[in-house]
VMD Tcl script that draws the C-alpha trace (Angstrom):
set ca {
  {0.00 -0.10 0.05}
  {2.75 2.36 1.07}
  {4.39 1.37 -2.60}
  {1.20 2.56 -4.09}
  {0.61 6.10 -2.36}
  {4.13 6.65 -3.44}
  {3.64 6.06 -6.92}
  {0.21 7.90 -6.98}
  {1.83 10.86 -5.28}
  {4.57 11.02 -8.15}
  {1.88 10.80 -10.84}
  {-0.19 13.70 -9.21}
  {3.04 15.69 -9.46}
  {3.51 15.22 -13.14}
  {3.46 18.04 -15.25}
  {4.47 17.09 -19.02}
  {1.57 15.33 -20.67}
  {3.37 16.10 -24.33}
  {2.26 13.95 -27.17}
  {1.99 14.08 -31.16}
  {-1.07 12.63 -32.29}
  {-3.47 13.51 -35.35}
  {-6.67 15.67 -34.38}
  {-9.73 16.38 -36.82}
  {-12.50 18.55 -36.69}
  {-15.81 16.77 -37.23}
  {-17.25 16.89 -40.79}
  {-20.69 18.08 -39.49}
  {-22.03 21.36 -39.18}
  {-20.75 22.96 -35.61}
  {-23.36 22.84 -32.84}
  {-22.21 26.49 -32.14}
  {-20.20 29.01 -34.40}
  {-19.33 32.58 -34.48}
  {-17.73 33.33 -37.86}
  {-17.59 37.14 -37.00}
  {-18.99 37.90 -40.48}
  {-21.33 40.81 -39.23}
  {-20.77 44.44 -38.14}
  {-20.71 43.76 -34.38}
  {-19.95 41.41 -31.46}
  {-22.98 39.03 -31.38}
  {-24.47 39.89 -27.88}
  {-26.49 36.56 -28.39}
  {-23.42 34.70 -28.06}
  {-20.83 36.57 -25.93}
  {-20.68 38.75 -22.75}
  {-17.92 41.36 -21.54}
  {-16.34 40.39 -18.59}
  {-15.67 43.52 -16.25}
  {-16.23 41.91 -12.98}
  {-12.91 42.77 -11.24}
  {-11.97 45.98 -13.06}
  {-12.08 48.34 -9.76}
  {-10.44 45.96 -7.66}
  {-8.05 44.62 -10.08}
  {-7.47 41.17 -12.17}
  {-6.21 38.07 -10.86}
  {-2.39 37.17 -11.26}
  {-1.63 40.74 -10.77}
  {-2.59 41.59 -14.26}
  {-2.36 45.28 -15.64}
  {-5.30 45.77 -17.81}
  {-8.74 47.48 -17.49}
  {-11.45 45.34 -19.34}
  {-13.71 47.44 -21.32}
  {-17.42 46.59 -22.30}
  {-18.77 47.31 -25.65}
  {-15.90 49.76 -26.63}
  {-14.59 49.55 -30.25}
  {-11.26 50.74 -29.43}
  {-10.56 47.39 -27.29}
  {-13.20 44.89 -28.82}
  {-14.82 45.03 -32.43}
  {-15.48 42.91 -35.46}
  {-13.19 44.01 -38.26}
  {-13.06 42.38 -41.94}
  {-14.49 39.12 -40.88}
  {-12.57 38.56 -37.50}
  {-12.79 39.51 -33.87}
  {-10.39 41.96 -32.70}
  {-9.30 42.35 -29.19}
  {-6.83 45.25 -28.93}
  {-4.90 46.16 -25.74}
  {-3.85 49.58 -25.51}
  {-1.59 52.08 -23.30}
  {-4.12 54.58 -21.87}
  {-5.47 55.66 -18.56}
  {-9.27 56.31 -18.23}
  {-11.06 58.19 -15.74}
  {-13.26 57.15 -12.85}
  {-15.52 60.28 -13.41}
  {-16.43 59.17 -17.06}
  {-15.83 55.07 -16.42}
  {-17.03 54.14 -12.58}
  {-15.22 50.90 -12.52}
  {-11.92 51.87 -13.51}
  {-9.20 50.63 -10.86}
  {-6.43 53.13 -11.90}
  {-4.91 50.60 -14.47}
  {-2.39 51.91 -17.32}
  {-3.67 49.66 -20.10}
  {-7.15 48.67 -21.39}
  {-8.23 45.52 -23.28}
  {-11.04 43.18 -23.49}
  {-12.53 39.63 -22.45}
  {-15.26 37.74 -24.00}
  {-17.04 35.00 -22.24}
  {-19.45 32.73 -24.18}
  {-23.38 33.36 -23.25}
  {-23.67 29.41 -22.91}
  {-21.72 26.91 -21.19}
  {-20.62 24.22 -23.58}
  {-19.44 20.61 -22.63}
  {-17.58 17.47 -24.19}
  {-17.14 17.87 -27.83}
  {-14.53 19.51 -29.89}
  {-13.36 22.92 -30.30}
  {-11.65 24.83 -32.94}
  {-10.66 28.53 -32.54}
  {-8.99 30.17 -35.46}
  {-6.60 32.93 -34.13}
  {-3.52 35.12 -34.64}
  {-1.80 36.34 -31.63}
  {0.19 39.42 -30.45}
  {3.99 38.81 -29.70}
  {4.72 41.99 -27.76}
  {6.42 41.78 -24.33}
  {3.90 41.90 -21.71}
  {1.16 40.68 -23.79}
  {-0.75 37.48 -22.61}
  {-3.49 36.15 -24.88}
  {-5.60 33.35 -24.14}
  {-8.45 31.00 -25.20}
  {-9.45 29.06 -22.37}
  {-12.51 27.73 -20.24}
  {-14.17 27.99 -16.84}
  {-17.03 26.10 -15.37}
  {-20.31 28.04 -15.08}
  {-20.09 27.47 -11.49}
  {-17.83 26.57 -8.65}
  {-14.72 28.12 -6.92}
  {-10.93 27.86 -8.49}
  {-9.12 25.57 -8.80}
  {-11.80 22.78 -7.51}
  {-14.02 23.15 -10.53}
  {-11.25 23.16 -13.04}
  {-9.70 25.34 -15.81}
  {-9.07 24.12 -19.36}
  {-6.55 26.43 -21.07}
  {-6.79 25.83 -24.91}
  {-4.20 28.42 -25.87}
  {-1.93 30.65 -23.70}
  {1.24 32.45 -25.16}
  {3.27 35.29 -23.31}
  {4.86 37.77 -25.56}
  {8.35 37.59 -23.81}
  {8.33 33.89 -25.13}
  {6.79 34.38 -28.61}
  {5.75 31.59 -30.84}
  {5.54 28.98 -27.87}
  {1.82 27.87 -27.24}
  {0.74 26.38 -23.74}
  {-2.14 23.97 -22.94}
  {-2.94 23.13 -19.34}
  {-5.48 21.86 -17.04}
  {-5.99 22.84 -13.62}
  {-7.94 21.50 -10.75}
  {-7.79 21.30 -6.90}
  {-5.03 18.60 -7.15}
  {-3.18 20.09 -10.37}
  {-2.70 23.81 -10.55}
  {-0.03 26.37 -10.89}
  {-0.26 27.50 -7.29}
  {0.95 24.04 -6.37}
  {3.02 23.83 -9.41}
  {1.28 20.44 -10.16}
  {-0.68 21.81 -13.41}
  {-0.78 19.31 -16.15}
  {0.25 20.72 -19.34}
  {2.65 20.75 -22.69}
  {3.90 23.54 -25.02}
  {4.44 23.60 -28.93}
  {6.42 26.13 -31.08}
  {4.52 27.82 -33.71}
  {6.62 29.84 -35.67}
  {4.08 32.04 -37.31}
  {1.83 32.52 -34.44}
  {2.02 36.41 -34.66}
  {1.74 36.80 -38.45}
  {-0.57 33.87 -39.75}
  {-3.65 32.29 -38.31}
  {-3.74 28.97 -36.88}
  {-6.35 26.54 -35.49}
  {-6.20 25.82 -31.71}
  {-8.06 22.71 -30.98}
  {-9.69 21.06 -28.12}
  {-10.86 17.41 -27.91}
  {-13.12 17.22 -24.62}
  {-14.20 13.66 -23.61}
  {-14.87 11.90 -20.41}
  {-11.96 9.72 -20.51}
  {-9.45 12.29 -21.99}
  {-8.54 15.69 -22.86}
  {-6.36 16.32 -26.05}
  {-5.42 19.82 -27.14}
  {-3.69 20.69 -30.30}
  {-2.95 23.07 -33.12}
  {-3.44 22.77 -36.69}
  {-4.57 19.35 -36.32}
  {-1.65 17.98 -34.43}
  {-2.44 17.33 -30.65}
  {0.48 18.01 -28.40}
  {-1.24 17.77 -24.82}
  {-3.19 14.68 -23.67}
  {-4.41 14.13 -20.22}
  {-6.12 10.88 -19.53}
  {-8.98 10.34 -16.74}
  {-7.21 7.57 -15.31}
  {-5.46 9.30 -12.04}
  {-6.44 8.96 -8.45}
  {-7.97 11.91 -6.63}
  {-11.51 11.83 -7.94}
  {-12.81 15.34 -8.69}
  {-9.59 16.60 -7.13}
  {-7.80 15.54 -10.42}
  {-10.82 15.45 -12.75}
  {-13.40 18.02 -12.16}
  {-13.92 18.16 -16.06}
  {-17.64 16.65 -15.89}
  {-19.80 19.91 -16.21}
  {-20.25 22.58 -18.90}
  {-17.78 25.25 -19.21}
  {-17.67 28.94 -20.59}
  {-15.22 29.83 -23.54}
  {-13.24 32.59 -22.91}
  {-11.30 34.92 -25.10}
  {-9.17 37.54 -23.95}
  {-5.63 39.60 -23.83}
  {-4.20 40.32 -20.74}
  {-1.28 42.79 -19.90}
  {1.36 42.02 -17.74}
  {0.71 39.86 -14.53}
  {3.05 36.97 -12.60}
  {3.62 35.48 -15.80}
  {2.97 37.67 -18.81}
  {4.79 40.56 -17.33}
  {7.53 38.41 -15.88}
  {10.08 40.58 -18.07}
  {7.86 43.91 -18.14}
  {5.84 45.52 -20.58}
  {6.99 47.08 -23.90}
  {4.83 50.09 -23.73}
  {6.17 51.38 -27.44}
  {4.90 48.09 -29.30}
  {1.47 49.28 -28.13}
  {-1.44 48.76 -29.22}
  {-1.50 44.96 -30.00}
  {-4.23 42.56 -31.01}
  {-5.46 39.19 -30.55}
  {-7.41 38.38 -33.85}
  {-9.95 35.55 -34.22}
  {-11.27 34.45 -37.32}
  {-13.72 32.07 -36.16}
  {-15.00 29.78 -33.14}
  {-16.69 26.24 -33.96}
  {-17.94 23.85 -31.65}
  {-19.19 20.20 -32.33}
  {-21.16 19.06 -29.08}
  {-19.96 15.23 -28.47}
  {-20.72 12.05 -26.68}
  {-18.73 11.68 -22.99}
  {-16.97 8.42 -24.32}
}
mol new
graphics top color blue
foreach p $ca { graphics top sphere $p radius 0.5 }
foreach p [lrange $ca 0 end-1] q [lrange $ca 1 end] { graphics top cylinder $p $q radius 0.2 }
display resetview
């Protein structure tokens, strides 16, 4: 029994889940999609998250997330644009401004989505201090117990390296036990790429352009603390500035504004198995 417990503890501490495997989007029509071919952000599909503007955002991030402000979030030439800018607002004009020196945007899907295949085609910023992300959080529950799925994160001081990560009560960055992997995408900032998630009850696979580079199987001890990924999550698109990770080497103010562009979001509902 002691040997088993030691082996389990070693497994719980593992962080590298690198693979190289094929991923393919279903050939059927998506269950949910936004092609961003209209004139404005579709309010029936997305909401703005401004919940922590006044007190400041997690991870010591430096941005103010604007709501329905074209300078920061807009649809332009068939793509969603989330733009980070170096600017100070005024509490007299913007009640929830928390004194930030940067503005940006954060969109959250109106509806929670679950098991299935996700494909988000995006072009990323590479300036030092930028922190673009495509990720998911549950509709209810506290972090990290209820889980987090990071389909794509990239920090501008380490450009062209994208990260996929899962967080839970047992596996998270606060403990240094998060489960993840990374992949170099040499043209991440000059070309669009497909960032993909295949979410099933028995495994989560994350990849780019049809190649999975992280796979975590639901075969670990720990119950819900290790695998809380059983309920629908909301999809999140945002561009943070600075923070504990994104701002590790400072912010290049001269390089701003910077933008994350999303050509489309597509989701195919899947069976649990």
